[in-house]
N, C-alpha and C positions, 0 to 999 in steps of 0.2 A: 185789468187788461186780462182783455177774449182769451178762453182757455181754461186759465187756474179755476179749481176748488174752491171760490168764497165765494161767500153771501154778500147780496147786493141789496140794498134796501129799493122799493119802486121809485123815490126819486133818486137815487144814484143812478139806477136803471137808465132812466128815459135822460139823463145827462148825458151817460156814456152814447146812448143810441143816436141823440141830436150830433155827437162830437163826431161819429163814424158816418153820418148823415154828409155833416159838413164836410170831413174828408172825402171823401165819394164824391160830390160835386165838385170837389178841386182838381182832383181827378182828372175829370170825365169832361173839364172845358179845357184842362192843359195844352197848351202848344205843340203841335206835332212836326214840325216844319225840318226839324233835323232829324227823325225818327227815318228811319231806312228797317223791313222787313225783308227774309229772306222766305220764312215759309209762316204761315198760318194755320192754325187748328182751328174752327170753328163746329161748336157742337151745344147741344141746348141739356138743362140738366135740371128735374123736377126736386124741388122740395115741399115739404111737409110745412103748415103753417097752424095758428092757433084758430080755432072758430071758423075752421072751414072745410068742407071737404075738399074741395079740389085743390090741388096741387100748383104752385104757381112754377110758372117756366122761366129758367133764365137763359135767354142766348149769351153763349161766350164765343170769343175768340183771343186765343192765345197764340203770341207771335215770338218767333226767334228772330234776334238782332242781327246785323253787320256785325259783331264780335260772338254771337252764338249762344247770345241768354235770354233764355224763353219769359216772356213778361207779360201780364195781361194787358191785352189791348182794347178790348172793348166787351161791356156786361151791362146789361137791360131788360128788363118785361119785356116777354111778347111770346109770340107762339112758332115752333120750328117751322111748320111747312109757310106762313107768311112771311111773301118776296117782298112785302109793302115793310114790315118791321124790319127785315133788316139788311132794304135799303136804306130806312131812315140811317140806322148804327153806323152805315158803312158811308154817305152822306155828308154825317156828323164827323167820320173821321179825316174825309177828304176838306169839308171846311173847316177845319182846326189844322188844315197844311199837310197833310199827309198825302202829296201830290201823288207817288207812287204808290200800287200796292204791290204784294208778294210776288217772287219768285212764283212761287207754288201753293195753294190753298188747299187741303187737306180736311175734308167731314164726309157729314153720311148721303148718299144721294136722294134721301126725302129732304132734304133742307130748303125753303125757300132762297137759301144763303146762295145759289149759281145762278142765277139769273139776275139776283142781285149784285152779285159779286161781274157778272158777264157784261154788265150796265154803266156801274161803277169804275173798278177795273179790268176792263175788258182784256188787257195784256198781260194778266193774272192765268200761269195757267191750272188747272184743278185737275184733284188727285182723289179718287174715289176711296173711302176708309173698307180696307179687307177686312177687321173685324166685325162691321157691320152689315156689308158684304156676304160674307161667312153663313152669318145666323141668319139673315132672308132666307139666302139659298134654303137652310137646312130646314128650314120649319114648313116647307114645302116636300120636304121628304119625310117618308115615315122613317120613327125613329130605329129598325134595324139597320138604316143604308146610313143612318145618320154619319157614325163614324169611319166608315171609308170615303164616304162623302167630303168629310171635314181634309181626310188625308191626299183629295183626289185637290183640294181646291186649294192648300195648303202648298201644292207641286207647281202649280200654276203661280204663284205668287213667288215664292222662293225659288226660281227656277232663274238659276245667273243670268241669261240674257231674253230678251224681247223675245227671240223668235223660238226660243224651248219654254217659253211660256204658252206662246200661241199655241204649238203644238200640243202642251198641256191641256189649254182649252180647248181644242177637238177631241180629244184621248174623252174630257167629261163628257161634252156633246152628244160623242158615240154612244158613251157607256150610258148617257141615261134618259135622253130626250124623248126617245118611244114612249117611254114609260112614264114620263115625271118632267113634262113639257114646260110645265109654270115653270119650275127649278131649274131648267135651262134657260127660259127667258131672262130669267129675273139675274140668272149669275153673268149672262150676256149684253144686259142691258147696260149703256155707256161702258163698253168693253173697251174702247179707248183708254178713258179716262180713269180705268182700274189699271192702268196698264202705264202712266205718265212718270211715275217713280222712276224709270228706266232711263229718262234723258236728265238726271239728275246724281250724283255723286255718290256710288254706291256705298261709302260710308255712310252717306244720311239715311240710305234706307231703311233701317231699322224704327227712323221717327217719322218719315215722310209715310210710308203704306196704310197707315192707320191713327186712329184721335186719341193713340192710347194717353197719349201725353196729358191733355186733359179730363179721362177717364182716372189717371193716377192722379195728379193734383188734387181735384173734387172727390176721391175718394175719402181722407180725414175731414174736407168741409161737411161732406153728406153724415158724418157722422158727429161730427161737434154740431150741426145744425140741426139736430134730429134730438140731442139731449136737450139743447136751449130750446127749440119751437116755441116753448110756453110764452115766450118772452115777444113774439113777433108774431107779427098778423097780416095776410095782406101781403103787400108790397113792401111793407117794410122790414121784412127780411133781408131785401137788396142792400141794404150797409151793412146790415151782422156780414152775410159770408162774403163782402167785398173788403171787409177788416181781415177775416180767417185769409182769406187769399194774399193779401199784402202781407199778413206776418209768414207766412205761408214759403211767400215769394223769395226770401232770405235765406231760405236752405235750396234754391231751386239747381241744380247742375244744368252745366254749358249743354252743349249739342256737340256729340262726339266728335272728332276734329273739325274743330270749327274755324281752321284756319285758313279751310279752302273754300268758305263761302264767299268772300269778295270775290273769286272767280266764279259765281254763280252770280254774283248781283251782277258782275260787270255783261252778263251773256256770254259766258265761255261754253259751248256746246257741249255735252256729253253723249255717249252710245252707251246701252249697257253700265253705265255707271261709271266711263269713263273717259277722261278728256279726248277730244275727239284728236286733239291734237297728240296724244299719247298714241292713239290709237291709228294715226298715219305715220306715227315714227316708226312703231313697233312695223306694221306693212312694209316700210322703208325698207327697216336694217333686215327683214325677213325678200326682201326681195335682190339689196346690195349682197348677201349672202347667197344665195340663187347664182347672179354673175359669175361672183366668186369664186364658186363650184364649176 
């Protein structure tokens, strides 16, 4: 079994690889007509392989189901910037029965994923990853300023309301724009898409502000493929990574407050992480209190 420290003959190893390939192809062709996803996390993962100086890039989508369970939605060889590769992946999902995309998609701004998503699942709201955005902004600042700038960026996306976040945006621009316009331009790029999470439940913000879901899942996968990369070359690493992810998925935890996911899927509106119905009720209660006074 994958992950156990056993010695395998070349014949046994080849049989395992053939078995993993069959499992991957069966998974990749499964019917998706009964599936519904509330969130998708999209990213790319690089792996070193035998007999090659180049790394293999796997395009990955992890989804959260209506029950809040995380699962692998798509994984294939490609290029992170390639709109066409992502388009092929999404079209394959649609052709296998996934007629409706997720309520929210989360990913890095550099992905060709976004253009493809807009073509195949145009109703999906887009959220840019704050971890990627922060790293990109800090790369354009002197090291002496990066610690403070990182705190200033955290103040933006950790604000309790969208209005507070916009004020923090303005403060960042005021402090850094005159000397470091490239850093500010990077921060402001697709500004609306970095704040989309405010229109979703606050209980899920920890999950949907970044692609950490994928990073945490693939951290152990990277370690294992590094130890075993001598047995794979080129695209043959794909079934191995799939098998590792499949085994790891048995330990994946549900999203926090998964009981509210059905409301998101039904299209309930949220403002600053709170259901609009709840906001209206609070406002009405305040009005009633004022009238009573």
